[in-house]
N, C-alpha and C positions, 0 to 999 in steps of 0.2 A: 391927430387925436380929436375926437368929438368934444365940443365944449361942455356937453351935458354929462360926460363921463369923468368922474373924479376918482373912481375906485376901479381896481382891476376886475372885481367881480362883475361890474357893469359891462365892461368890454367883453368878458368871457360869455356872458349871457347872449349878447348880440352875435358874437362870433359863432358860437355853437348852436344858435337859434333854438334855445331851450329855456324853459322856466325853472329847471331843476338841475343845478350843477352837480348835485350828488350822483347823477348817473354817469359822470365821467369816469373813465378808466385811465390809470397812469402807471408808468414804470420809471424807475430812476436808478442811476448809478452814481457812485462817489469816486473821486480821483484825488490824488495829491495836487496841490496848487501849482506845482511847477509845470503841469501839463496844460494849464489854462490857455496859452497861445495855440497849442495843437487842437484842443477841444473846440475853442471858439472858431478856428478856421474851418474845421470839418463840419461844424454845425452850419456855418454860413454857406458852405459849398452845397450841403444837402438841401437846405431850405430855399436856396436861390431860385430853382425852377418854378416854385409856387408863389412868387411875388410876395414875400412875407411882409408883415407889418411888425416892426420892432418897437417894443414898449419898455420903459424903465419903471421900476417900482421901488417903494420905500421898504427898507429893512430895519426893523425896530432895533435889534441888537446884533452886532457883528458876530457874536458867538452863538447866535441862534440860527440853525440851518433852515432856510425857508423851503417850504414844500408847496406844490401846486394846490394842495388842499387848503393851505393858508390863504392863497390868493382868491379862493372861492368864498371866503367868509364875508358876510355882509352885515354882521352885527356890530354896531357901535364902534368902540375904539379898536376892535380887532380887524376891522376892514382895512385892507392894504391899499394905500393911495398910489395913484399913478404919478410918476416923476419923469423928468428928463433922463435920458439914458446917460449914465455916468461911466467915464472911462478912466483907466489907470495905465500909465506907461510902464512897460516891463522890459527890462534889459534882456535882449536875446543875442547879443554879440554882433549886431549889424550896425550899419551907419545910423539907422533910425530905430528907436524903441518900438515895441509892439503895443498898439493901443487896445488894451483889453477891456472888456465890459465887466463892470462889477456885478450887476444883476440885470438880466435881460429876458424878455419874453417875446418869442416869435409866434405870431398867429399866421397860419397858412391854410390854404384850401387845396387838398390833394386832388389832382385831376379836375380842379375847378369846382367841386361840389362836396367834398368830404373834409370837414373842418378838423384841425389838429392844432396843438400848441406845444412849443418846446421852450423849456425854462432852463436858463443857466444862472447859477447863483454861487456865491463864494461866502465862506464863513470861517471863522478862526477856531482853532483847537489848540490845546496846550502844545507848544513847541512848533507851531506852524499854521497852515491854513489848508482847507479842503475845498474842492470844487464839486458841485452837484449838477447833474444833467437829468432832467425829467421830461418825459413825453406824455401828453394827455390826449385822449380821443374819445369819441362816442363808442359804445359797445357794438362794433361791427367788424367784419373781417378785414375790410380795407384799412381801417385805423389800426387794427391789431397787427397786421402784416407790416404796415409802415413803421410802427413803434419798434417792433422786433428787429427789423432790418436796420433802422436808424441807430439803435443802441449797439447792435453788433458792429456796425461800422465805427462808431465812436470808440468802442473798446479796442478794436484792432489798431486804430490810429494812436490811441493812448499808450499802446505797448511799443510804439516806435519813436515817438517824440522827435520829429524831424527838426524842430527849431534848435535843440540843444545837442543833437548828434554831432560827433567829431569836434566838439568844442571842450574847453576847460571851464568847469563851473564849480561854484561853491554855494552853500546856503549862508546867507548873511542875516544876522539878527537885527542889525541897525543900519539904517541908510538915511543920510541927511540930504540926498539929492532929489527927493520927491518921487523916486521911482519905487516899484514894488520891492518889498523887502525880502521876498522869498529866495530869489536866485540872483547870482552875480556871475557874469561871463567874464573870464579872464583872457587877456592876450598874452599868452606865454611866449617867451623869446624863442626864435628859431635857432637851435643849437645843432651844429653839424658835428661830425666825428672829430674833425680837426680842432674844434673848439674845446674838446674834452681832453685835458692833460692828466692822464693817469698812466701807470705802468702798463706794459703789454700784458702782464699776468692779470691785472684787474680788468682791463678791457676784454680780455678773453673770457673772464667769468661773466661779465655783463652780456656778452654775445651768447654764451651758452644758456644762461638762466633767463634771459629776456627775449632777445631777438630770435635765436634758434628755436626756443620754446614756442613762440608765437607762430613761427613758420610751420612747426610740426603739430600745432594744436589739433587740427581737425583729424589728422592721421592718428594722433594719440588717443583721441576720443573714440575713433573707430576700433582701436585696440583695447578699449575698455579702461583707459586712463583718464584722469581728471583734467579738465580744461581750465581750471582756476589754479592760481599759484600765489603764494605769499613770499615776498622777498624783503629782508631786513638790510637796510643800508646803515652802517654804523661807522663812527670815526670821530676824531677830535673836532671841536668847533672850527668852522672855517675851511674844512678840507674840500668842500664842494659837493656835499650830498644833495642839496637842492638843485645845484647845477646839473647833476647826473639825472635827477628826476625830470628836469626840463629837457634834457637830451633824449631820454626815453620817450617822453610824450611827443616831442617834435618828430621823432623818427618812427612813430607808430601812428601815422595820420588817420588811419581807419578806426582808431580807438578814440572814444570819448574819455575825458579825464575829470574826475571828481576830487576836489581838494577839501580835506577835512582837518580842522584845527581842534585842539584839545577841548576848548569850551563848547564846541559843537557836537561832541560825542555823546551827549545825552539823547540825541535824536538819531541814533544808529539805524533804527528801522527805516527811516525815511531815506537816509543816504544809501543803504543797501538796496532798497526798493528802486531808487533811481538808477543804481548801477545795473540792476537786472534789465531795466527798460532800455538803457543805452548800450548794453553790451554788443560787441566787445568793448570793454571799458577798463580804464586804469583808475584805481582808488589810491589816493595818496594820504597817508597819515603822518604828518611831520611832527617831530618831537614826541613820538608815541610814548616815551617814558613818563611824560606828564600825566598820562592816564593809565598806562599799563605797567606801573611799578609793581614790584613784588608785593604780594599780599601782606608780608611781614612789615612792610614800610607804609602801607596805606593807613591813614589816620581818620578817615571819615567814611560814612556809609555811602555818600554820593560818589566818591571816587571809586569805591568798590563796585557800585552799581554800573558805572561807566565801563569799568573793566569787564564785568560779566556780560554786559550788552555787546561789547566788541567781540568777545570770544564766542558768544552764542550766534551772532550774525555771521561770523566767519565760518562757523561749523555748519550753518544752514544754507550755504550757497549751493551745495550739490556739485557733483562731478561734471555736469554738463554746462556749468556757468563759464562763459568766456570772460573772466574777470582776473586782472592782474593787480594784486595788492602790494603797494610799496610802503614800507614803514621806515622812518628815519629816526635815529637817536644818537646823541652824544654819549649816552651812558648805557651801554648794552648790559652791563652787569646788574643794573638796577631793575631790569625787566622781569616781569612775572614769568616763571619758568613754564607755566602752562601755555604761554604764548610763544616764548623765544625758542623753546626746544622741542615743540611738538610739530611733527610733520602734518601737513594739512592746514596748518595756520601759518607758520613760517617754514617754508620748504628750503630756503637758502639764505645764508647770512653772508653778506659781502662787505668787507672792510674797505672804506674809502680812506686810505692812509695819508699821512703827511707826505708831501712831495719829496722825492729823493733829489740828488744833484741834477740828474738829467731833466726831471720834471720841473724843477725850479728854473733851470735855464730856459726851458720851453715857455714857462709861464712869464718870465721876464720879457722874453722876446715877443710873446703874444700881447701882453698888456702894454709893452713899450714899443709896439710895431712902428710908431712914428718917431721914435727917438734914435739917435745915433750914438752908440756906446763906443768910447775911444779909450785907448791906452790901458787895456786890461780892466776897464770898468765893469764889463759884463761878468768876467770871471770873479772879480771881487764881490759883486752883488750876489752871485751864486754861493760863494763861500760864506759870506756874512749872514746869509738867510738860512743857514742850515738849521733844521728843526722847526722852521716856521711853517705856518699854514698857507694855503693858496690865497686866502683873504689878506693875510699880512703882506705877502709878496705884492699883491695888487696895490695896497696902500703905499708901500715903499716906492713902487714905480711912479705912482702919482706924485709923491713928494720929490722924486728926482726930476720929473717933468716941471714941477713948479719951481724948483731951484734953478733949473736951466733957463726958465723964462725970466726969473728975477735977476739973474746974472746977465741977461741979454745975449745969451749964446744959443738959445733953443734952435734946433733940437739936439744940440751936442750935450753929452753927459760924460764927464771925466771921472777918473778913479777918485780924485779928491771929492767930487760931488757925492759919490757912493759912500766914502768914509764919513763925510760930514752928516749925511742923512741917517746912516746907521748909528752914528754916535748920538745924535739927537733922540732917535727912537729908543736906544738903550738907556739913555738918561731918563726918559719918560717912564720906561718900564721900572727902573730902579726906584724912582720917586714913588710910583704907584705901590711898589712892594713895601716901601717904608711906611706909607700911609696905611696900608692894610694892616701892618703890624701894630701901628698906633691904635687903629680902630679895634683890632682884636683885644689889645690890652685894656682899652676902655670898656669893652664889653665884659671882659673877665672881671674888671674892677667893679663895674655896675652890678654884675652878678653877685660879687662878694657883699656889696651893699644891700642888695635885696635879701640875701641869705641872712645877714646880720639883723636886719630889721624885721624879720619874720615874714617877708614877702618872697615871691619867686619860688614857692614850693614846687620842686620838680615833679612831684606826683600829680600836681594839678594839670600838668601839660602832657601826662602820659595817656596813651590810648587805652581802652579796656584791655586790649591784647597785651600791651606793655605792662599794665598793672598785674595781670595774671602771671607774667613771666618774672617780674621783679620781686625778690624776697623783701620782707618788711625792713630788713637791715641794709637794703641796697644803698641808701643814702647815709653816709657816715656823719654823725653829728660832730660839731666842733668840740674840741677838748673842753672839759669843764673849767679848767683854769683860764682858758681863753675867754669863754663866755662870761665868767665871773669878773675878770679884769675889764672886759669891754663894757658890759652892761651894769654889773652890780646886781645883787640879789633882788633889789626892789626898785630898779630904775624905771622911770616913766617911759611911755612910748616916745614922747618928744625928746627926752634925753637920749634914748637909744638911737633915734634917727640922727640927732646932731652928732653924737659921738661916732656913729658909723660913717656919716658923711665926712667927718674930719679924717677918719682912717683912710677912706678911699682917696681923698685928695692927696694925702701924704705918701701913698704907696709909690 
């Protein structure tokens, strides 16, 4: 950098060998920020033959998209200063992060005598970030052809995203590791078919609706059928729905995977845009009931907005999209019917049930593969775990292993060990149930207190939809004799509160 050049406009004047930067012609494109590594790489590859000079520049406000016209300004405080090139590490799922440029300006000479400039800048928008690429040149055919071909190549590579293809990614709103907050690459576990303990019927459904569908997808599209499919995985907590998702992702290695949580569903457009770029792609919406509850149960405009965005984006995919949408829920009955029962959104609903006797036996053997069950211990564990989830079985096996270690007989597990571990687990469960009843009674009593003292008006907690449905007499008043005896006709608020508190304590 020349010592006399403090501002970008000074460098541009010298580079373009003109006294009037207003004659420059520029074209620009905007992309979502997750494409930054791809865009920067292709920019560097394209400008490399022309021995570029890379400059950094100051951005006043991170929410303000910088344009090349801003860089040409030479007036007072609006003149953009030259700075060192600033880099930001981006997680791309490799051993080393990608060193991305926050704002960069490449000055090049095409064929040694035609000046051009390429600008890469990043700015924030509501819900994420954007990246802008702009090419400037003098008004001549060589510069025009260069800019046109350059941006065409940028767009083509932006549609492929080689850095995130065939990986599992998510959008992260908070990151305390100092890396870019836009994307997170996840290392999903490798799950083989033998690792999935489900009934033959359930596995057959998975094969039909997932793996066979993917195998037939191209032929289906040639026959005029849709290439995208929505599948709902439902079942009790702990039955292994997330494990099934990992199994599907691990055994479709040519697919990218996008993980979406409920709090991220306000940015549906960005998630589905990424899915189109990365297709064939798997989109995973875990605990979708947190967002896609029945409209009758939605209590706020934000929740209904999320639901509508999800439905609209699913409808907008098109029949040629190679996208598999997996939704999981513990509460299928609470889902909005427009999602759960409409083909084209959810095309198949697969229950991941509680394990039967055979599955529990296989689970115990799998989780306790290093243990030696003796004297009917395995059969007893299968019997005592009837009605339990896979997650519960896993914890029981861990307790058995710990007990065998503490007894100094590991890896041996006896029937007495099984009986003792289940007895402890059942005692814990019974204690929890008793505590739940106590908490519920306290809540009811507290509710009585609030009602007596003129607080806790139920109508204040009703949604507008509930108020319309609830008749005025929906809440029955306390009997007049009860109110008179408790408060008296002219009792003060303090007296009411004290009497009500005494009542609650003595219930």
